NUMAR-811241 format. One record per residue (C-alpha): z, x, y; residue number from 1. Coordinates in pm, whole numbers. Layout:
<vexros>
VEXRO     up   east  north  nr
VEXRO      Z      X      Y NUM
...
</vexros>
This chain:
<vexros>
VEXRO     up   east  north  nr
VEXRO   3509  -1070   4763   1
VEXRO   3449   -927   4421   2
VEXRO   3199   -653   4389   3
VEXRO   3056   -564   4054   4
VEXRO   3026   -188   3990   5
VEXRO   2683    -54   4019   6
VEXRO   2468    -62   3712   7
VEXRO   2304    264   3579   8
VEXRO   1929    277   3540   9
VEXRO   1845    239   3171  10
VEXRO   1676    590   3173  11
VEXRO   1999    749   3317  12
VEXRO   2250    548   3091  13
VEXRO   2389    803   2834  14
VEXRO   2330    687   2470  15
VEXRO   2643    516   2312  16
VEXRO   2672    820   2077  17
VEXRO   2722   1058   2379  18
VEXRO   2964    824   2549  19
VEXRO   3166    826   2229  20
VEXRO   3168   1197   2206  21
VEXRO   3277   1225   2573  22
VEXRO   3567    993   2505  23
VEXRO   3688   1193   2206  24
VEXRO   3667   1515   2410  25
VEXRO   3919   1402   2663  26
VEXRO   4264   1555   2601  27
VEXRO   4443   1224   2679  28
VEXRO   4300   1052   2382  29
VEXRO   4383   1205   2057  30
VEXRO   4177   1098   1745  31
VEXRO   4363    944   1464  32
VEXRO   4428   1171   1182  33
VEXRO   4218   1093    888  34
VEXRO   4280   1214    529  35
VEXRO   3992   1416    396  36
VEXRO   4016   1225     65  37
VEXRO   3997    874    225  38
VEXRO   3784    879    533  39
VEXRO   3821    577    757  40
VEXRO   3557    312    807  41
VEXRO   3518    410   1162  42
VEXRO   3441    756   1066  43
VEXRO   3172    642    849  44
VEXRO   3017    415   1118  45
VEXRO   3018    684   1389  46
VEXRO   2757    930   1267  47
VEXRO   2695   1243   1453  48
VEXRO   2376   1309   1650  49
VEXRO   2249   1550   1387  50
VEXRO   2269   1291   1096  51
VEXRO   1923   1184    999  52
VEXRO   1801    852   1154  53
VEXRO   1792    527    970  54
VEXRO   1423    555    858  55
VEXRO   1498    885    694  56
VEXRO   1645    664    415  57
VEXRO   1307    514    365  58
VEXRO   1145    859    348  59
VEXRO   1390    973     88  60
VEXRO   1291    659   -123  61
VEXRO    932    769    -79  62
VEXRO   1016   1105   -207  63
VEXRO   1168    942   -517  64
VEXRO    870    726   -562  65
VEXRO    636   1033   -541  66
VEXRO    853   1231   -791  67
VEXRO    834    937  -1030  68
VEXRO    463    915   -980  69
VEXRO    433   1296  -1065  70
VEXRO    602   1236  -1397  71
VEXRO    386    948  -1479  72
VEXRO     63   1131  -1388  73
VEXRO    168   1429  -1594  74
VEXRO    239   1205  -1893  75
VEXRO   -106   1027  -1847  76
VEXRO   -286   1349  -1803  77
VEXRO   -140   1463  -2149  78
VEXRO   -282   1154  -2325  79
VEXRO   -619   1173  -2132  80
VEXRO   -668   1539  -2242  81
VEXRO   -587   1452  -2591  82
VEXRO   -854   1152  -2577  83
VEXRO  -1101   1408  -2429  84
VEXRO  -1051   1642  -2713  85
VEXRO  -1090   1366  -2974  86
VEXRO  -1409   1238  -2801  87
VEXRO  -1541   1594  -2795  88
VEXRO  -1492   1626  -3161  89
VEXRO  -1662   1301  -3231  90
VEXRO  -1963   1377  -3025  91
VEXRO  -1997   1731  -3184  92
VEXRO  -1980   1576  -3531  93
VEXRO  -2307   1481  -3696  94
VEXRO  -2146   1281  -3965  95
VEXRO  -1997    931  -3914  96
VEXRO  -1617    951  -3928  97
VEXRO  -1308    713  -3921  98
VEXRO  -1238    656  -3554  99
VEXRO   -889    520  -3603 100
VEXRO   -734    825  -3460 101
VEXRO   -948    790  -3147 102
VEXRO   -867    418  -3118 103
VEXRO   -483    502  -3141 104
VEXRO   -527    753  -2860 105
VEXRO   -716    496  -2645 106
VEXRO   -436    238  -2704 107
VEXRO   -168    492  -2598 108
VEXRO   -371    550  -2280 109
VEXRO   -398    186  -2209 110
VEXRO    -36    120  -2279 111
VEXRO     52    384  -2023 112
VEXRO   -204    233  -1774 113
VEXRO    -42   -109  -1803 114
VEXRO    303     51  -1715 115
VEXRO    165    210  -1397 116
VEXRO    360    -24  -1165 117
VEXRO    688     -3  -1327 118
VEXRO    679    370  -1378 119
VEXRO    557    465  -1020 120
VEXRO    772    222   -818 121
VEXRO    465     30   -729 122
VEXRO    320    331   -541 123
VEXRO    -18    346   -712 124
VEXRO   -296     88   -723 125
VEXRO   -533     46  -1001 126
VEXRO   -781    301   -858 127
VEXRO   -489    563   -863 128
VEXRO   -453    569   -491 129
VEXRO   -118    638   -337 130
VEXRO     27    324   -159 131
VEXRO    352    418      3 132
VEXRO    533    185    222 133
VEXRO    283   -106    151 134
VEXRO    245   -359   -134 135
VEXRO      8   -252   -403 136
VEXRO   -297   -483   -394 137
VEXRO   -539   -586   -678 138
VEXRO   -900   -582   -585 139
VEXRO  -1136   -800   -763 140
VEXRO  -1473   -996   -743 141
VEXRO  -1490  -1373   -791 142
VEXRO  -1781  -1512  -1005 143
VEXRO  -2037  -1651   -775 144
VEXRO  -1913  -1509   -468 145
VEXRO  -1985  -1124   -501 146
VEXRO  -2324  -1146   -316 147
VEXRO  -2303  -1170     50 148
VEXRO  -2670  -1264     76 149
VEXRO  -2642  -1554   -161 150
VEXRO  -2359  -1692     35 151
VEXRO  -2554  -1664    360 152
VEXRO  -2867  -1816    208 153
VEXRO  -2660  -2119     58 154
VEXRO  -2623  -2262    403 155
VEXRO  -2367  -2525    502 156
VEXRO  -2117  -2593    218 157
VEXRO  -1735  -2657    195 158
VEXRO  -1577  -2477    -88 159
VEXRO  -1243  -2615   -190 160
VEXRO  -1010  -2368   -393 161
VEXRO   -706  -2485   -580 162
VEXRO   -473  -2368   -855 163
VEXRO   -429  -2542  -1188 164
VEXRO    -55  -2520  -1189 165
VEXRO    -29  -2619   -814 166
VEXRO   -266  -2921   -800 167
VEXRO   -137  -3025   -465 168
VEXRO   -222  -2707   -283 169
VEXRO   -595  -2698   -193 170
VEXRO   -752  -2447     36 171
VEXRO  -1088  -2503    208 172
VEXRO  -1347  -2260    336 173
VEXRO  -1615  -2409    557 174
VEXRO  -1953  -2213    546 175
VEXRO  -2234  -2282    786 176
VEXRO  -2600  -2164    826 177
VEXRO  -2669  -1844   1000 178
VEXRO  -2335  -1673    959 179
VEXRO  -2305  -1301   1020 180
VEXRO  -2117  -1091    754 181
VEXRO  -1810  -1067    982 182
VEXRO  -1809  -1450   1019 183
VEXRO  -1828  -1511    645 184
VEXRO  -1535  -1269    610 185
VEXRO  -1337  -1457    869 186
VEXRO  -1408  -1793    717 187
VEXRO  -1276  -1678    375 188
VEXRO   -979  -1505    526 189
VEXRO   -884  -1806    720 190
VEXRO   -919  -2049    430 191
VEXRO   -776  -1824    163 192
VEXRO   -510  -1645    366 193
VEXRO   -223  -1901    303 194
VEXRO   -254  -1806    -58 195
VEXRO   -230  -1433      2 196
VEXRO   -601  -1377    -75 197
VEXRO   -809  -1147    158 198
VEXRO  -1183  -1100    171 199
VEXRO  -1341   -767    243 200
VEXRO  -1671   -574    195 201
VEXRO  -1695   -282    -29 202
VEXRO  -1900     40     39 203
VEXRO  -2231   -137   -104 204
VEXRO  -2190   -444    113 205
VEXRO  -2070   -682   -165 206
VEXRO  -1798   -934   -113 207
VEXRO  -1470   -838   -273 208
VEXRO  -1118   -999   -258 209
VEXRO   -769   -869   -286 210
VEXRO   -412   -991   -332 211
VEXRO    -86   -828   -404 212
VEXRO    -59   -723   -760 213
VEXRO    244   -933   -843 214
VEXRO     83  -1244   -698 215
VEXRO   -264  -1193   -861 216
VEXRO   -104  -1156  -1191 217
VEXRO     19  -1516  -1142 218
VEXRO   -283  -1675   -983 219
VEXRO   -574  -1510  -1164 220
VEXRO   -575  -1753  -1449 221
VEXRO   -522  -2059  -1229 222
VEXRO   -791  -2038   -964 223
VEXRO  -1040  -2325   -944 224
VEXRO  -1319  -2401   -708 225
VEXRO  -1519  -2714   -609 226
VEXRO  -1845  -2706   -399 227
VEXRO  -2107  -2931   -287 228
VEXRO  -2397  -2845   -518 229
VEXRO  -2493  -2512   -356 230
VEXRO  -2288  -2224   -454 231
VEXRO  -2072  -2429   -671 232
VEXRO  -2113  -2784   -837 233
VEXRO  -1932  -3088   -710 234
VEXRO  -1708  -3094  -1021 235
VEXRO  -1401  -2865  -1013 236
VEXRO  -1438  -2559  -1236 237
VEXRO  -1240  -2255  -1315 238
VEXRO  -1325  -1953  -1121 239
VEXRO  -1317  -1629  -1310 240
VEXRO  -1181  -1312  -1129 241
VEXRO  -1296   -961  -1251 242
VEXRO  -1040   -698  -1146 243
VEXRO  -1149   -368  -1043 244
VEXRO  -1002    -19  -1105 245
VEXRO   -876    165  -1422 246
VEXRO   -700   -122  -1595 247
VEXRO   -776    -21  -1948 248
VEXRO  -1022    172  -2153 249
VEXRO  -1263      9  -2394 250
VEXRO  -1243     89  -2757 251
VEXRO  -1572    194  -2924 252
VEXRO  -1722    -76  -3156 253
VEXRO  -2002    102  -3325 254
VEXRO  -2066    449  -3457 255
VEXRO  -2315    536  -3172 256
VEXRO  -2270    822  -2936 257
VEXRO  -2381    641  -2619 258
VEXRO  -2049    451  -2577 259
VEXRO  -1866    763  -2647 260
VEXRO  -2032    954  -2394 261
VEXRO  -1979    672  -2145 262
VEXRO  -1606    671  -2224 263
VEXRO  -1583   1053  -2187 264
VEXRO  -1740   1035  -1834 265
VEXRO  -1479    780  -1753 266
VEXRO  -1188    996  -1888 267
VEXRO  -1339   1290  -1687 268
VEXRO  -1341   1077  -1374 269
VEXRO   -990    973  -1418 270
VEXRO   -876   1324  -1472 271
VEXRO  -1061   1446  -1148 272
VEXRO   -898   1159   -950 273
VEXRO   -556   1268  -1092 274
VEXRO   -611   1623   -987 275
VEXRO   -677   1519   -622 276
VEXRO   -399   1269   -614 277
VEXRO   -149   1544   -745 278
VEXRO   -257   1773   -469 279
VEXRO   -213   1495   -212 280
VEXRO    137   1421   -355 281
VEXRO    245   1789   -328 282
VEXRO    131   1792     45 283
VEXRO    301   1462    125 284
VEXRO    635   1572    -39 285
VEXRO    626   1910    148 286
VEXRO    564   1731    479 287
VEXRO    846   1485    425 288
VEXRO   1096   1759    327 289
VEXRO   1014   1970    630 290
VEXRO   1052   1648    855 291
VEXRO   1378   1561    707 292
VEXRO   1514   1923    733 293
VEXRO   1400   1934   1095 294
VEXRO   1561   1584   1170 295
VEXRO   1904   1715   1055 296
VEXRO   1900   1969   1348 297
VEXRO   1794   1752   1635 298
VEXRO   1917   1444   1825 299
VEXRO   1667   1168   1740 300
VEXRO   1760    951   2028 301
VEXRO   1709   1200   2279 302
VEXRO   1380   1311   2122 303
VEXRO   1244    961   2108 304
VEXRO   1341    912   2481 305
VEXRO   1180   1225   2582 306
VEXRO    861   1151   2395 307
VEXRO    840    794   2540 308
VEXRO    876    934   2894 309
VEXRO    613   1207   2827 310
VEXRO    368    957   2693 311
VEXRO    426    718   2976 312
VEXRO    376   1001   3234 313
VEXRO     54   1100   3054 314
VEXRO    -90    753   3072 315
VEXRO     27    700   3437 316
VEXRO   -191    997   3559 317
VEXRO   -518    806   3511 318
VEXRO   -690    594   3776 319
VEXRO   -614    278   3576 320
VEXRO   -255    334   3463 321
VEXRO   -191    -32   3422 322
VEXRO   -484    -76   3187 323
VEXRO   -392    219   2982 324
VEXRO    -31     98   2949 325
VEXRO   -154   -264   2854 326
VEXRO   -384   -116   2587 327
VEXRO   -105     99   2443 328
VEXRO    136   -205   2438 329
VEXRO   -131   -418   2246 330
VEXRO   -204   -136   1997 331
VEXRO    148    -66   1913 332
VEXRO    219   -444   1877 333
VEXRO    -15   -438   1569 334
VEXRO    154   -157   1396 335
VEXRO    417   -232   1115 336
VEXRO    730    -20   1074 337
VEXRO    594     82    728 338
VEXRO    277    230    886 339
VEXRO    483    430   1140 340
VEXRO    712    564    872 341
VEXRO    419    661    651 342
VEXRO    241    839    951 343
VEXRO    570   1026   1032 344
VEXRO    570   1145    667 345
</vexros>
């Protein structure tokens, strides 16, 4: 009778990398000689335990993105400082002057703002917030849908959304009476989710929408809506979207100082935001470099196994160990790989 050899427990089975090293260490098996100028393919595939793990490549990519973002912000600060200087001169002057130089400086700033995505590797959104490991999203308000109170007061109505260049693809949002704010968000997210649109509430409780930047650039001029006479008429009409964030600076029209002061306040706000962002970039880069340097000196597989055992033992000490493990499994199932890598950074 054939007897299968006993199987090792998964926790006791040595990692494949260790088994390979043990086989190489046996004197009966001599490794093939490899020329240092032409390393073999097998030599490339068998990396040592001290070599950084696979996600370190993604961390290095994030470092490159942050370095490109730093260069971009430095150039943007230079143009904004020049604009601040020109605005100060205009406000200090009591005589009307030719503002063409001021307008040229504003155009330079706007041109740089439009190149934000290409210059930073899609790592900054329009509010100049760092978005590493996730798609940059545009946030905007839709005309007629920015007031949550108006939507709740409208009662029962079905809104049909469509796109002018995709007439066959219609999305329906069914609204009822007495919906709570969370239910309103859920209805819009269920209806508009297939198009990549997401509803959310801002800090003031107003309804806002978001979509990936690349997708919104395509859809923003195509969005149409048809209602039932409440929020929107029964006839299909275009739905204007007003994008938020620092997309561009407005050029002054007249000779008054009020719009110049408003523009100066905007410039000062952007400079303050950039200063905080550069501090954040410096800390993130230092953290990633330290992590990568530490990863080169340890066996990541053994570290991960040890951490998993320690976490499991910690959760098992409670009175309801099964419930703790179940909650942990459900929680980690909702995490994306990009989120984990960003947290590790």
